[in-house]
Residue, then its C-alpha position, 0 to 999 in steps of 0.5 A: x524628254x520633257x514636251x512641256x511647252x513654253x509659257x507665252x503671255x499676252x494681255x486679254x480683254x476681259x468684258x463683263x467680269x470674264x474672259x472665257x477658254x474655249x474650242x473653236x470645234x465645239x464645248x469644253x465642259x458641262x456646265x457647272x453652278x458659278x459659285x462653286x469656287x469663285x474663280x472658273x465655272x463652266x456656261x454654254x459650253x464654255x469656261x469663264x474665268x471672273x475677273x475683279x475688273x468689269x472692263x480692261x486687260x488682264x494679263x494672261x500666261x499659259x503654261x502647257x504640261x505633259x503631266x501635274x505640275x505643281x501650283x506656283x506659290x505667291x497667287x491669291x486664289x488658285x481653282x482646277x477645273x476639268x476641260x475637254x479638247x473636241x479639236x486640240x485647240x483650247x483657247x484663251x479669248x476675250x468674250x466678243x473677240x478672236x482668241x488671244x495670241x498664246x499656244x492652246x492649252x491641249x498640249x496633247x491634241x484631242x482628249x481630256x485635260x485638267x486646267x489650275x486656275x491662278x488669280x492675282x490681283x483682283x481686289x485691287x480695281x473690282x468692278x472698274x472699266x480700266x486702262x492699267x494691267x492690275x490683274x494677273x492670271x496662269x493657266x496651267x494645263x495636262x492631260x488627266x481624266x476628267x475630275x471635279x472642279x474644285x478650290x485649291x487656294x482662295x484669299x481674295x475678297x473678289x472670291x469671297x464675294x462671288x462665292x457668297x452670291x446667291x445662284x441668281x444673283x451671279x454674273x453668269x447668264x445662263x437661264x431665263x429667268x435671268x435675262x430680267x436683269x440689265x447685266x442678263x440681257x447685255x450679256x445675252x446680246x454679246x453672247x448671241x452676237x458672238x455667234x453670229x445671232x443679231x437678232 
């Protein structure tokens, strides 16, 4: 019997070049260097998906599976990432808002999963704030033992740009020395506000 759930699609707000994948009860991933693949990274226990646009809505489809599916053809960037769900709820969320109206990526409840993130359209409006939906993402998930993150396919210019950045130049803000940049200060404020810390 196939217990894969039906794919669901929703618009998700991207801010500061990202949206997130989180578990409400704890970290979903160990921190990784964001320069590894230019599409997904783990910062502060959450998984961040890098968008070409600075701010705006992106189209996200989640596709939970009970076993490893094949990558879907026609996407420009594809990366895989390990994920752990303490609660059995792995959710796509904007950086500063409630989770998107999408099903959980943890199809079998609490445990370890593999995520495969597909991206399309990240070169369309790089660094822009846009009302048009120009980027699409497909996130497949399935139960799997831990395996390091890796890049499956790399063809967009934005991913190459992110991968080429020196580590101290990435958009991921997780180190105190990054707070001396305007983007770092803004992201730090947003992160703390998202956790109820308004100091």
